[in-house]
N, CA, C and O atoms as a DFTB+ gen file, in Angstrom:
312 C
 N C O
     1  1     -10.690       3.869      28.328
     2  2     -11.237       3.162      27.221
     3  2     -10.090       2.467      26.486
     4  3      -9.073       3.101      26.207
     5  1     -10.232       1.183      26.169
     6  2      -9.196       0.463      25.422
     7  2      -9.014       1.061      24.029
     8  3      -9.967       1.514      23.395
     9  1      -7.783       1.050      23.581
    10  2      -7.449       1.634      22.279
    11  2      -6.522       0.684      21.545
    12  3      -5.487       0.289      22.080
    13  1      -6.878       0.317      20.338
    14  2      -6.038      -0.562      19.533
    15  2      -5.424       0.267      18.403
    16  3      -6.138       0.892      17.620
    17  1      -4.108       0.263      18.332
    18  2      -3.364       1.050      17.349
    19  2      -2.644       0.090      16.420
    20  3      -1.963      -0.822      16.887
    21  1      -2.782       0.276      15.111
    22  2      -2.096      -0.587      14.154
    23  2      -1.365       0.253      13.110
    24  3      -1.649       1.438      12.931
    25  1      -0.426      -0.383      12.434
    26  2       0.345       0.268      11.385
    27  2      -0.027      -0.310      10.025
    28  3      -0.309      -1.502       9.903
    29  1      -0.026       0.540       9.010
    30  2      -0.234       0.118       7.638
    31  2       0.945       0.549       6.790
    32  3       1.740       1.398       7.194
    33  1       1.049      -0.044       5.613
    34  2       2.116       0.297       4.667
    35  2       1.499       1.025       3.487
    36  3       0.585       0.509       2.843
    37  1       1.992       2.213       3.202
    38  2       1.452       3.012       2.108
    39  2       2.131       2.648       0.787
    40  3       3.359       2.667       0.697
    41  1       1.343       2.319      -0.234
    42  2       1.928       1.985      -1.537
    43  2       2.305       3.217      -2.346
    44  3       2.933       3.101      -3.399
    45  1       1.930       4.386      -1.866
    46  2       2.144       5.628      -2.630
    47  2       3.232       6.477      -1.997
    48  3       2.966       7.563      -1.483
    49  1       4.466       5.970      -2.038
    50  2       5.605       6.720      -1.520
    51  2       6.626       6.821      -2.648
    52  3       7.219       5.812      -3.032
    53  1       6.839       8.006      -3.178
    54  2       6.221       9.280      -2.819
    55  2       4.774       9.354      -3.305
    56  3       4.363       8.581      -4.171
    57  1       4.011      10.283      -2.745
    58  2       2.591      10.414      -3.081
    59  2       2.390      10.875      -4.518
    60  3       1.417      10.480      -5.161
    61  1       3.280      11.691      -5.024
    62  2       3.220      12.149      -6.421
    63  2       4.636      12.157      -6.986
    64  3       5.606      12.167      -6.228
    65  1       4.759      12.153      -8.308
    66  2       6.106      12.209      -8.901
    67  2       6.776      13.571      -8.718
    68  3       7.948      13.736      -9.056
    69  1       6.041      14.542      -8.186
    70  2       6.586      15.888      -8.000
    71  2       7.211      16.079      -6.620
    72  3       7.744      17.150      -6.328
    73  1       7.150      15.052      -5.766
    74  2       7.715      15.142      -4.418
    75  2       9.155      14.663      -4.396
    76  3       9.572      13.843      -5.214
    77  1       9.898      15.193      -3.447
    78  2      11.258      14.725      -3.181
    79  2      11.334      14.396      -1.697
    80  3      11.884      15.159      -0.903
    81  1      10.773      13.246      -1.338
    82  2      10.704      12.871       0.071
    83  2      11.902      12.056       0.532
    84  3      12.012      11.741       1.717
    85  1      12.795      11.711      -0.377
    86  2      14.012      11.009       0.020
    87  2      13.938       9.503      -0.078
    88  3      14.928       8.821       0.186
    89  1      12.762       8.955      -0.460
    90  2      12.656       7.509      -0.540
    91  2      11.543       7.111      -1.505
    92  3      10.653       7.900      -1.823
    93  1      11.622       5.879      -1.952
    94  2      10.576       5.285      -2.787
    95  2      10.344       3.865      -2.297
    96  3      11.297       3.137      -2.019
    97  1       9.085       3.472      -2.192
    98  2       8.771       2.090      -1.830
    99  2       8.371       1.356      -3.095
   100  3       7.335       1.649      -3.692
   101  1       9.199       0.394      -3.506
   102  2       8.876      -0.377      -4.701
   103  2       8.127      -1.650      -4.310
   104  3       7.785      -1.848      -3.144
   105  1       7.881      -2.497      -5.284
   106  2       7.076      -3.696      -5.064
   107  2       7.732      -4.625      -4.041
   108  3       7.042      -5.160      -3.174
   109  1       9.025      -4.824      -4.122
   110  2       9.696      -5.719      -3.173
   111  2       9.719      -5.124      -1.763
   112  3       9.617      -5.859      -0.781
   113  1       9.853      -3.803      -1.656
   114  2       9.749      -3.161      -0.337
   115  2       8.367      -3.423       0.262
   116  3       8.237      -3.714       1.450
   117  1       7.329      -3.313      -0.589
   118  2       5.965      -3.530      -0.117
   119  2       5.768      -4.974       0.330
   120  3       5.094      -5.233       1.327
   121  1       6.357      -5.914      -0.411
   122  2       6.256      -7.328      -0.026
   123  2       6.877      -7.543       1.360
   124  3       6.292      -8.211       2.213
   125  1       8.055      -6.976       1.572
   126  2       8.731      -7.100       2.867
   127  2       7.885      -6.502       3.989
   128  3       7.732      -7.103       5.052
   129  1       7.343      -5.322       3.741
   130  2       6.518      -4.670       4.771
   131  2       5.261      -5.478       5.079
   132  3       4.925      -5.682       6.246
   133  1       4.574      -5.934       4.050
   134  2       3.300      -6.622       4.273
   135  2       3.472      -8.027       4.837
   136  3       2.523      -8.587       5.385
   137  1       4.648      -8.599       4.716
   138  2       4.910      -9.896       5.341
   139  2       5.212      -9.750       6.830
   140  3       5.208     -10.733       7.571
   141  1       5.472      -8.523       7.261
   142  2       5.721      -8.239       8.674
   143  2       4.391      -8.309       9.423
   144  3       3.438      -7.627       9.047
   145  1       4.315      -9.108      10.459
   146  2       3.070      -9.289      11.208
   147  2       2.609      -8.020      11.914
   148  3       1.437      -7.910      12.274
   149  1       3.504      -7.064      12.120
   150  2       3.122      -5.814      12.775
   151  2       2.430      -4.848      11.814
   152  3       1.762      -3.912      12.251
   153  1       2.584      -5.067      10.525
   154  2       1.901      -4.246       9.519
   155  2       0.571      -4.929       9.228
   156  3       0.545      -6.058       8.737
   157  1      -0.535      -4.247       9.530
   158  2      -1.851      -4.877       9.493
   159  2      -2.640      -4.653       8.211
   160  3      -3.615      -5.364       7.972
   161  1      -2.248      -3.678       7.368
   162  2      -3.032      -3.407       6.168
   163  2      -2.223      -2.592       5.161
   164  3      -1.190      -2.010       5.495
   165  1      -2.710      -2.565       3.935
   166  2      -2.164      -1.693       2.903
   167  2      -2.921      -0.379       3.041
   168  3      -4.137      -0.340       2.856
   169  1      -2.216       0.682       3.359
   170  2      -2.890       1.942       3.696
   171  2      -2.816       2.964       2.569
   172  3      -1.935       2.902       1.711
   173  1      -3.739       3.887       2.586
   174  2      -3.698       5.068       1.716
   175  2      -3.530       4.748       0.232
   176  3      -2.656       5.306      -0.432
   177  1      -4.363       3.855      -0.283
   178  2      -4.323       3.598      -1.717
   179  2      -5.037       4.768      -2.386
   180  3      -6.227       4.706      -2.694
   181  1      -4.269       5.838      -2.600
   182  2      -4.861       7.071      -3.119
   183  2      -4.570       7.280      -4.598
   184  3      -5.035       8.257      -5.186
   185  1      -3.820       6.390      -5.200
   186  2      -3.526       6.515      -6.631
   187  2      -4.636       5.837      -7.433
   188  3      -4.404       4.841      -8.117
   189  1      -5.849       6.395      -7.337
   190  2      -6.969       5.784      -8.047
   191  2      -6.797       5.826      -9.562
   192  3      -7.261       4.906     -10.236
   193  1      -6.144       6.864     -10.145
   194  2      -5.916       6.791     -11.593
   195  2      -5.039       5.590     -11.966
   196  3      -5.270       4.939     -12.984
   197  1      -4.032       5.305     -11.135
   198  2      -3.171       4.149     -11.387
   199  2      -3.934       2.842     -11.318
   200  3      -3.696       1.935     -12.115
   201  1      -4.851       2.745     -10.367
   202  2      -5.676       1.538     -10.236
   203  2      -6.577       1.401     -11.464
   204  3      -6.635       0.339     -12.083
   205  1      -7.274       2.476     -11.809
   206  2      -8.211       2.426     -12.933
   207  2      -7.524       2.214     -14.275
   208  3      -8.076       1.564     -15.163
   209  1      -6.319       2.761     -14.426
   210  2      -5.598       2.654     -15.701
   211  2      -4.704       1.411     -15.765
   212  3      -4.008       1.196     -16.757
   213  1      -4.724       0.597     -14.707
   214  2      -3.969      -0.653     -14.722
   215  2      -2.475      -0.498     -14.540
   216  3      -1.698      -1.276     -15.093
   217  1      -2.054       0.513     -13.758
   218  2      -0.624       0.710     -13.486
   219  2      -0.048      -0.558     -12.850
   220  3      -0.499      -0.994     -11.791
   221  1       0.946      -1.136     -13.508
   222  2       1.511      -2.417     -13.069
   223  2       2.066      -2.362     -11.645
   224  3       1.857      -3.288     -10.861
   225  1       2.765      -1.290     -11.314
   226  2       3.347      -1.148      -9.977
   227  2       2.250      -1.099      -8.901
   228  3       2.343      -1.784      -7.883
   229  1       1.226      -0.294      -9.133
   230  2       0.150      -0.157      -8.165
   231  2      -0.616      -1.467      -8.004
   232  3      -0.903      -1.888      -6.883
   233  1      -0.946      -2.111      -9.125
   234  2      -1.685      -3.367      -9.061
   235  2      -0.860      -4.482      -8.419
   236  3      -1.413      -5.357      -7.753
   237  1       0.449      -4.456      -8.613
   238  2       1.320      -5.458      -7.975
   239  2       1.307      -5.300      -6.462
   240  3       1.290      -6.291      -5.732
   241  1       1.314      -4.056      -5.986
   242  2       1.279      -3.808      -4.541
   243  2      -0.053      -4.260      -3.944
   244  3      -0.092      -4.795      -2.836
   245  1      -1.125      -4.048      -4.669
   246  2      -2.441      -4.511      -4.214
   247  2      -2.480      -6.033      -4.195
   248  3      -3.020      -6.627      -3.262
   249  1      -1.918      -6.664      -5.209
   250  2      -1.884      -8.130      -5.272
   251  2      -1.101      -8.714      -4.103
   252  3      -1.487      -9.743      -3.549
   253  1      -0.010      -8.069      -3.729
   254  2       0.780      -8.544      -2.586
   255  2      -0.048      -8.459      -1.307
   256  3      -0.006      -9.368      -0.478
   257  1      -0.794      -7.378      -1.145
   258  2      -1.656      -7.257       0.037
   259  2      -2.668      -8.397       0.078
   260  3      -2.923      -8.973       1.135
   261  1      -3.236      -8.715      -1.070
   262  2      -4.196      -9.820      -1.130
   263  2      -3.522     -11.153      -0.796
   264  3      -4.083     -11.968      -0.064
   265  1      -2.313     -11.372      -1.334
   266  2      -1.564     -12.604      -1.043
   267  2      -1.303     -12.748       0.450
   268  3      -1.337     -13.853       0.991
   269  1      -1.041     -11.624       1.114
   270  2      -0.740     -11.626       2.545
   271  2      -2.005     -11.539       3.405
   272  3      -1.920     -11.443       4.629
   273  1      -3.173     -11.573       2.766
   274  2      -4.465     -11.471       3.472
   275  2      -4.565     -10.207       4.317
   276  3      -5.064     -10.240       5.441
   277  1      -4.088      -9.099       3.770
   278  2      -4.144      -7.813       4.465
   279  2      -5.262      -6.973       3.858
   280  3      -5.410      -6.943       2.636
   281  1      -6.046      -6.294       4.680
   282  2      -7.054      -5.377       4.153
   283  2      -6.399      -4.260       3.360
   284  3      -5.236      -3.924       3.581
   285  1      -7.160      -3.690       2.435
   286  2      -6.677      -2.611       1.576
   287  2      -7.501      -1.369       1.883
   288  3      -8.703      -1.337       1.619
   289  1      -6.863      -0.353       2.437
   290  2      -7.532       0.889       2.822
   291  2      -7.636       1.811       1.622
   292  3      -6.648       2.050       0.926
   293  1      -8.826       2.325       1.381
   294  2      -9.013       3.291       0.310
   295  2      -9.550       2.683      -0.960
   296  3      -9.651       3.375      -1.973
   297  1      -9.903       1.391      -0.939
   298  2     -10.414       0.747      -2.140
   299  2     -11.722       0.041      -1.828
   300  3     -11.854      -0.638      -0.810
   301  1     -12.671       0.211      -2.710
   302  2     -13.927      -0.510      -2.589
   303  2     -13.995      -1.670      -3.566
   304  3     -14.794      -2.589      -3.388
   305  1     -13.161      -1.632      -4.598
   306  2     -13.165      -2.651      -5.630
   307  2     -11.844      -3.406      -5.613
   308  3     -10.908      -3.041      -4.902
   309  1     -11.792      -4.445      -6.395
   310  2     -10.635      -5.333      -6.583
   311  2     -10.636      -6.315      -5.509
   312  3      -9.754      -7.172      -5.455
């Protein structure tokens, strides 16, 4: 059976401020990732409080996905 595998860029790195994962993806990192043709979507938009409360960083990452015509995983609105 044919299988299509794609990569997405997660805007929530780290997932919470309590993690120490060794890296942070800021708005410019997200722009670079989403401009890459191999990255097909904005993945794991799990910071719904940030979206609802108008967090500038989160909304900027979503706006970049829209500018790049990339689908946004985890969102029904915006």
